[in-house]
PAPADO-209991 format. One record per residue (C-alpha): x, y, z; residue in three letters. Coordinates in pm, whole numbers, plus 50000, padded with zeros to 5 digits. Example, Ala and Ser with C-alpha at 12.3 -4.5 7.8 and 13.67 -1.06 7.14 Angstrom:
BEGIN
[[51230, 49550, 50780], "ALA"]
[[51367, 49894, 50714], "SER"]
***
This chain:
BEGIN
[[13623, 80199, 12527], "UNK"]
[[13991, 80120, 12474], "UNK"]
[[14165, 79832, 12652], "UNK"]
[[14449, 79754, 12415], "UNK"]
[[14814, 79783, 12505], "UNK"]
[[15042, 79715, 12212], "UNK"]
[[14748, 79559, 12025], "UNK"]
[[14660, 79317, 12308], "UNK"]
[[14369, 79304, 12549], "UNK"]
[[14487, 79291, 12909], "UNK"]
[[14328, 79234, 13248], "UNK"]
[[14508, 79492, 13456], "UNK"]
[[14301, 79473, 13772], "UNK"]
[[14338, 79246, 14075], "UNK"]
[[14148, 79194, 14404], "UNK"]
[[14369, 79468, 14551], "UNK"]
[[14174, 79717, 14338], "UNK"]
[[13851, 79666, 14534], "UNK"]
[[13706, 80008, 14608], "UNK"]
[[13834, 80163, 14284], "UNK"]
[[13640, 80261, 13974], "UNK"]
[[13711, 80010, 13698], "UNK"]
[[13617, 79933, 13340], "UNK"]
[[13599, 79567, 13238], "UNK"]
[[13511, 79369, 12927], "UNK"]
[[13378, 79015, 12949], "UNK"]
[[13285, 78755, 12695], "UNK"]
[[12949, 78583, 12684], "UNK"]
[[12795, 78324, 12456], "UNK"]
[[12498, 78445, 12254], "UNK"]
[[12188, 78238, 12184], "UNK"]
[[12320, 78145, 11837], "UNK"]
[[12644, 78012, 11984], "UNK"]
[[12855, 78310, 11883], "UNK"]
[[13063, 78507, 12130], "UNK"]
[[12986, 78864, 12221], "UNK"]
[[13150, 79113, 12454], "UNK"]
[[12995, 79330, 12724], "UNK"]
[[13156, 79633, 12886], "UNK"]
[[13086, 79736, 13245], "UNK"]
[[13205, 80049, 13426], "UNK"]
[[13163, 80106, 13799], "UNK"]
[[13316, 80058, 14141], "UNK"]
[[13473, 79720, 14207], "UNK"]
[[13286, 79646, 14527], "UNK"]
[[13418, 79296, 14594], "UNK"]
[[13618, 79014, 14432], "UNK"]
[[13565, 78685, 14611], "UNK"]
[[13529, 78323, 14506], "UNK"]
[[13621, 78405, 14147], "UNK"]
[[13334, 78655, 14111], "UNK"]
[[13362, 79033, 14074], "UNK"]
[[13084, 79258, 14200], "UNK"]
[[13073, 79592, 14020], "UNK"]
[[12831, 79867, 14121], "UNK"]
[[12729, 80099, 13839], "UNK"]
[[12647, 80467, 13877], "UNK"]
[[12280, 80375, 13865], "UNK"]
[[12325, 80165, 14180], "UNK"]
[[12280, 79842, 13984], "UNK"]
[[12509, 79560, 14096], "UNK"]
[[12665, 79338, 13831], "UNK"]
[[12819, 78998, 13912], "UNK"]
[[13096, 78895, 13670], "UNK"]
[[13283, 78564, 13667], "UNK"]
[[13658, 78618, 13676], "UNK"]
[[13695, 78347, 13410], "UNK"]
[[13489, 78555, 13164], "UNK"]
[[13716, 78863, 13178], "UNK"]
[[13908, 78954, 12866], "UNK"]
[[14013, 79304, 12972], "UNK"]
[[14002, 79532, 13271], "UNK"]
[[14161, 79847, 13404], "UNK"]
[[14129, 80107, 13676], "UNK"]
[[13983, 80433, 13543], "UNK"]
[[13994, 80776, 13704], "UNK"]
[[13680, 80899, 13871], "UNK"]
[[13476, 81151, 13680], "UNK"]
[[13542, 81508, 13796], "UNK"]
[[13322, 81588, 14092], "UNK"]
[[13053, 81851, 14053], "UNK"]
[[13184, 82105, 14297], "UNK"]
[[12898, 82356, 14319], "UNK"]
[[12525, 82365, 14340], "UNK"]
[[12258, 82132, 14472], "UNK"]
[[12227, 81809, 14275], "UNK"]
[[11902, 81761, 14088], "UNK"]
[[11711, 81448, 14188], "UNK"]
[[11360, 81311, 14186], "UNK"]
[[11184, 81181, 14493], "UNK"]
[[11166, 80833, 14341], "UNK"]
[[11542, 80825, 14283], "UNK"]
[[11625, 80935, 14635], "UNK"]
[[11368, 80702, 14792], "UNK"]
[[11527, 80403, 14621], "UNK"]
[[11883, 80514, 14694], "UNK"]
[[11808, 80566, 15063], "UNK"]
[[11628, 80230, 15079], "UNK"]
[[11934, 80051, 14941], "UNK"]
[[12140, 80211, 15218], "UNK"]
[[11915, 80065, 15494], "UNK"]
[[11830, 79721, 15366], "UNK"]
[[11605, 79486, 15566], "UNK"]
[[11685, 79131, 15665], "UNK"]
[[11368, 79014, 15491], "UNK"]
[[11124, 79175, 15252], "UNK"]
[[10812, 79091, 15056], "UNK"]
[[10651, 79274, 14765], "UNK"]
[[10290, 79387, 14777], "UNK"]
[[10230, 79518, 14428], "UNK"]
[[10470, 79811, 14403], "UNK"]
[[10501, 79833, 14780], "UNK"]
[[10779, 79656, 14971], "UNK"]
[[10725, 79518, 15322], "UNK"]
[[11055, 79526, 15511], "UNK"]
[[11164, 79377, 15844], "UNK"]
[[11491, 79355, 16037], "UNK"]
[[11394, 79256, 16391], "UNK"]
[[11326, 79619, 16479], "UNK"]
[[11660, 79788, 16406], "UNK"]
[[11568, 80129, 16260], "UNK"]
[[11221, 80218, 16138], "UNK"]
[[11360, 80251, 15787], "UNK"]
[[11438, 79879, 15767], "UNK"]
[[11114, 79785, 15947], "UNK"]
[[10849, 79971, 15754], "UNK"]
[[10658, 79958, 15428], "UNK"]
[[10814, 80141, 15134], "UNK"]
[[10506, 80236, 14927], "UNK"]
[[10649, 80351, 14593], "UNK"]
[[10347, 80298, 14373], "UNK"]
[[10029, 80092, 14367], "UNK"]
[[09990, 79798, 14608], "UNK"]
[[09782, 79623, 14346], "UNK"]
[[09480, 79583, 14575], "UNK"]
[[09244, 79832, 14745], "UNK"]
[[09416, 80043, 15009], "UNK"]
[[09220, 79901, 15302], "UNK"]
[[09307, 79547, 15194], "UNK"]
[[09672, 79644, 15154], "UNK"]
[[09686, 79796, 15502], "UNK"]
[[09521, 79486, 15648], "UNK"]
[[09793, 79276, 15486], "UNK"]
[[10058, 79511, 15623], "UNK"]
[[09921, 79481, 15978], "UNK"]
[[09909, 79102, 15956], "UNK"]
[[10260, 79074, 15810], "UNK"]
[[10420, 79276, 16087], "UNK"]
[[10211, 79109, 16357], "UNK"]
[[10343, 78772, 16239], "UNK"]
[[10692, 78902, 16316], "UNK"]
[[10606, 79062, 16648], "UNK"]
[[10671, 79410, 16511], "UNK"]
[[10462, 79727, 16501], "UNK"]
[[10323, 79811, 16159], "UNK"]
[[10487, 80120, 16006], "UNK"]
[[10442, 80286, 15668], "UNK"]
[[10715, 80523, 15548], "UNK"]
[[10583, 80815, 15345], "UNK"]
[[10716, 81141, 15209], "UNK"]
[[10595, 81495, 15150], "UNK"]
[[10726, 81821, 15016], "UNK"]
[[10856, 81739, 14669], "UNK"]
[[10719, 81653, 14326], "UNK"]
[[10587, 81299, 14326], "UNK"]
[[10568, 81258, 14704], "UNK"]
[[10285, 81100, 14896], "UNK"]
[[10064, 81362, 15051], "UNK"]
[[09750, 81172, 14955], "UNK"]
[[09870, 80852, 15116], "UNK"]
[[09961, 81041, 15435], "UNK"]
[[09609, 81179, 15451], "UNK"]
[[09455, 80838, 15387], "UNK"]
[[09662, 80682, 15665], "UNK"]
[[09563, 80955, 15911], "UNK"]
[[09198, 80908, 15819], "UNK"]
[[09232, 80539, 15903], "UNK"]
[[09381, 80602, 16245], "UNK"]
[[09749, 80559, 16165], "UNK"]
[[09956, 80794, 16378], "UNK"]
[[10261, 80983, 16254], "UNK"]
[[10539, 80919, 16504], "UNK"]
[[10852, 81063, 16343], "UNK"]
[[10923, 81325, 16081], "UNK"]
[[11268, 81365, 15932], "UNK"]
[[11434, 81559, 15654], "UNK"]
[[11616, 81412, 15359], "UNK"]
[[11885, 81661, 15271], "UNK"]
[[12104, 81672, 14961], "UNK"]
[[12407, 81868, 14848], "UNK"]
[[12733, 81858, 14660], "UNK"]
[[12979, 81599, 14786], "UNK"]
[[13302, 81781, 14705], "UNK"]
[[13237, 82072, 14945], "UNK"]
[[13206, 81820, 15229], "UNK"]
[[13532, 81655, 15128], "UNK"]
[[13694, 81999, 15113], "UNK"]
[[13606, 82083, 15473], "UNK"]
[[13895, 82187, 15695], "UNK"]
[[13894, 81891, 15935], "UNK"]
[[14138, 81662, 16112], "UNK"]
[[14070, 81361, 15892], "UNK"]
[[14396, 81198, 16000], "UNK"]
[[14220, 81092, 16320], "UNK"]
[[13955, 80902, 16126], "UNK"]
[[13999, 80533, 16048], "UNK"]
[[13801, 80391, 15757], "UNK"]
[[13709, 80029, 15702], "UNK"]
[[13475, 79803, 15512], "UNK"]
[[13338, 79618, 15814], "UNK"]
[[13199, 79711, 16151], "UNK"]
[[13386, 79601, 16465], "UNK"]
[[13297, 79567, 16832], "UNK"]
[[13425, 79914, 16937], "UNK"]
[[13217, 80076, 16661], "UNK"]
[[12908, 79892, 16781], "UNK"]
[[12965, 80008, 17138], "UNK"]
[[12927, 80369, 17022], "UNK"]
[[12634, 80297, 16787], "UNK"]
[[12314, 80365, 16980], "UNK"]
[[12098, 80116, 16792], "UNK"]
[[12334, 79822, 16852], "UNK"]
[[12176, 79782, 17194], "UNK"]
[[11916, 79574, 17010], "UNK"]
[[12080, 79227, 17025], "UNK"]
[[12116, 78986, 16738], "UNK"]
[[12303, 78926, 16409], "UNK"]
[[12045, 79134, 16224], "UNK"]
[[12233, 79446, 16336], "UNK"]
[[12541, 79345, 16138], "UNK"]
[[12330, 79242, 15838], "UNK"]
[[12156, 79578, 15821], "UNK"]
[[12474, 79780, 15874], "UNK"]
[[12680, 79581, 15625], "UNK"]
[[12427, 79580, 15341], "UNK"]
[[12448, 79829, 15058], "UNK"]
[[12622, 79885, 14725], "UNK"]
[[12952, 80012, 14871], "UNK"]
[[12963, 80053, 15249], "UNK"]
[[13229, 80232, 15455], "UNK"]
[[13260, 80273, 15832], "UNK"]
[[13446, 80555, 16005], "UNK"]
[[13590, 80548, 16356], "UNK"]
[[13766, 80813, 16566], "UNK"]
[[13938, 80627, 16853], "UNK"]
[[13869, 80749, 17203], "UNK"]
[[14057, 80718, 17532], "UNK"]
[[13874, 80393, 17613], "UNK"]
[[13747, 80097, 17413], "UNK"]
[[13450, 80309, 17296], "UNK"]
[[13524, 80538, 16998], "UNK"]
[[13496, 80913, 17036], "UNK"]
[[13300, 80927, 16709], "UNK"]
[[13171, 80699, 16435], "UNK"]
[[12995, 80721, 16100], "UNK"]
[[12871, 80514, 15808], "UNK"]
[[12860, 80596, 15438], "UNK"]
[[12699, 80407, 15150], "UNK"]
[[12820, 80491, 14800], "UNK"]
[[12558, 80416, 14536], "UNK"]
[[12636, 80547, 14188], "UNK"]
[[12659, 80925, 14203], "UNK"]
[[12522, 80932, 14557], "UNK"]
[[12699, 80908, 14891], "UNK"]
[[12466, 80862, 15187], "UNK"]
[[12580, 80951, 15539], "UNK"]
[[12428, 80792, 15847], "UNK"]
[[12505, 80677, 16202], "UNK"]
[[12726, 80982, 16263], "UNK"]
[[12755, 80981, 16641], "UNK"]
[[12991, 81160, 16879], "UNK"]
[[13056, 81087, 17244], "UNK"]
[[12894, 81370, 17444], "UNK"]
[[13226, 81421, 17624], "UNK"]
[[13396, 81493, 17288], "UNK"]
[[13142, 81719, 17123], "UNK"]
[[13233, 82060, 16979], "UNK"]
[[13575, 81928, 16880], "UNK"]
[[13500, 81894, 16510], "UNK"]
[[13476, 81516, 16518], "UNK"]
[[13148, 81491, 16327], "UNK"]
[[13294, 81718, 16059], "UNK"]
[[13611, 81505, 16043], "UNK"]
[[13407, 81186, 16004], "UNK"]
[[13194, 81338, 15727], "UNK"]
[[13494, 81481, 15543], "UNK"]
[[13689, 81155, 15555], "UNK"]
[[13394, 80954, 15427], "UNK"]
[[13321, 81214, 15158], "UNK"]
[[13677, 81196, 15027], "UNK"]
[[13655, 80820, 15000], "UNK"]
[[13320, 80848, 14820], "UNK"]
[[13467, 81103, 14578], "UNK"]
[[13742, 80852, 14500], "UNK"]
[[13469, 80606, 14401], "UNK"]
[[13314, 80852, 14158], "UNK"]
[[13028, 80989, 14367], "UNK"]
[[12945, 81357, 14332], "UNK"]
[[12628, 81412, 14540], "UNK"]
[[12553, 81369, 14910], "UNK"]
[[12236, 81283, 15099], "UNK"]
[[12146, 81218, 15458], "UNK"]
[[11841, 81187, 15680], "UNK"]
[[11801, 81380, 16002], "UNK"]
[[11505, 81409, 16237], "UNK"]
[[11340, 81748, 16220], "UNK"]
[[11381, 81819, 16592], "UNK"]
[[11757, 81756, 16602], "UNK"]
[[11866, 82118, 16613], "UNK"]
[[12238, 82058, 16654], "UNK"]
[[12262, 81822, 16358], "UNK"]
[[12045, 82047, 16142], "UNK"]
[[12279, 82340, 16202], "UNK"]
[[12584, 82126, 16121], "UNK"]
[[12441, 81997, 15794], "UNK"]
[[12308, 82337, 15693], "UNK"]
[[12662, 82468, 15729], "UNK"]
[[12785, 82193, 15497], "UNK"]
[[12552, 82312, 15224], "UNK"]
[[12299, 82031, 15256], "UNK"]
[[11946, 82151, 15185], "UNK"]
[[11609, 81985, 15234], "UNK"]
[[11482, 81785, 14938], "UNK"]
[[11173, 81640, 15103], "UNK"]
[[11038, 81526, 15438], "UNK"]
[[10965, 81168, 15524], "UNK"]
[[10743, 81027, 15796], "UNK"]
[[10669, 80701, 15972], "UNK"]
[[10304, 80626, 16035], "UNK"]
[[10233, 80358, 16295], "UNK"]
[[09918, 80155, 16320], "UNK"]
[[09746, 80208, 16654], "UNK"]
[[09546, 79911, 16783], "UNK"]
[[09323, 80147, 16976], "UNK"]
[[09216, 80334, 16663], "UNK"]
***
């Protein structure tokens, strides 16, 4: 990794480079008192209070003190993979999608994670069971029910089927114990560049790092009051919000994208019914995809409920194919 310019190391990045892919070198003191250098490459996600936050392709976030920098530069994004469906394991996608919908609070139960966010989205208010809970299943489910009851929330377990390593056995065990499957959705994946290449009026789309009041007025789930809405929406490795202004103070269309290593996840794409069939959803997706490509992402994912015919047709046309299905099982007190 070369940082020299005329034989000198230089820090050639500033806070204005937030959102760009960078390569930095920092110094650290080893256990024996000597100095060593560490290189980090990723998207500069933030630079505040003298601390840089860099998100690697793996999704790992690295905090670096500005005072420790000895070199840094903006680097071009790797060429996007322009064809084909990206290869991915269920475990990888489950963790990527979980980082895009982070809860307000969480608690581990073995390799399970109990998540809560005052009810905004099932994904942030359900158990993510990626492994062994460390105790017998019936005991684990009893703990799950108690944990959510303490928070006044229904107990949900998020499971997946249809791909190598998914959770068919757990689904069956939940059904046997009276848990009811309420929602089934598809997790779809595809190349990111074809979405960015779509012929769409992206000039109408405004992109920003934070959500504002007009955006929230269009977002259906913001009807649930409380600061937890902003916490859930704003959390993630590299979050972008898209807005297409409308004739009133409510946008004609909105969207959200979370860039996490090679992945760009699309969610909250909503269009005013009065403005449908005008290409606004496509414009939102294309604008967000182009920004994600600039950050080095090459693959796209999204989640869509299996009965949403209009959205399924749109995403199918964008080349997004089903990787696996995921479900939310709810505990029924009457069972």
